[in-house]
C-alpha positions in Angstrom: 17.1 -14.2 -1.2 17.6 -11.1 1.1 14.9 -8.9 -0.9 12.5 -11.9 0.4 13.2 -12.4 4.3 12.6 -8.5 4.4 9.4 -9.2 3.4 8.7 -11.8 6.0 9.2 -9.0 8.8 7.1 -6.4 7.3 4.2 -8.6 6.0 3.5 -9.2 9.7 3.6 -5.8 10.9 1.6 -4.5 8.0 -0.8 -7.2 9.1 -1.4 -5.7 12.6 -0.8 -2.5 11.8 -3.7 -2.7 8.9 -5.9 -4.6 12.2 -5.4 -1.5 15.1 -6.9 0.7 12.0 -9.4 -1.5 10.6 -11.8 -3.6 13.8 -12.3 -0.5 16.0 -13.9 1.2 12.9 -16.4 -1.0 13.0 -17.5 -0.6 16.2 -16.5 2.4 17.0 -19.7 4.8 15.6 -21.9 2.5 17.4 -20.6 3.1 20.5 -19.9 7.1 19.9 -23.6 7.1 18.4 -24.9 5.2 22.2 -22.6 7.5 24.2 -23.5 10.9 22.1 -26.2 10.8 20.7 -26.9 13.1 17.6 -22.8 14.7 18.5 -20.9 11.2 17.8 -20.2 11.8 14.1 -19.0 15.9 15.3 -16.5 14.1 18.5 -15.7 11.6 15.1 -15.0 14.0 12.6 -13.0 16.2 15.6 -10.9 13.1 16.5 -10.1 12.4 12.4 -9.1 15.9 12.1 -6.3 15.3 15.5 -5.4 11.7 13.5 -4.0 14.4 10.6 -2.9 17.0 11.6 -0.3 15.4 14.1 0.6 12.9 11.9 1.6 15.8 9.0 3.1 17.3 12.1 5.2 14.7 13.3 5.8 13.0 9.8 9.0 15.1 9.5 10.4 14.8 12.6 9.8 10.9 12.9 11.6 11.1 9.2 14.6 13.0 10.3 14.5 9.7 13.0 14.2 6.8 10.2 17.7 8.4 8.3 19.2 7.9 12.2 18.2 5.2 13.5 16.8 3.2 10.2 13.3 2.6 8.6 12.3 -0.7 9.7 13.6 -0.2 13.3 11.3 3.0 13.7 8.3 1.5 11.3 8.4 -1.6 14.1 8.5 1.2 17.5 5.5 3.4 15.5 3.5 0.1 15.0 4.2 -1.2 18.8 3.7 2.0 20.2 
């Protein structure tokens, strides 16, 4: 019973997180191409590289913080963030 209640709060947040990532992904290449032309893919690559590097650098700190305040609350804060 308790496990089922946990999923009720997590699944909508995962869905919103997916929307935040998926919706701009379809439009972003068109917008970048119209503004930057040939450099659009280079800028998109740099943006993805920076995102990955920042995720790599901040993951240990967020993991330690989740041990202190709880994983569910930190997950909600990061998604709303």
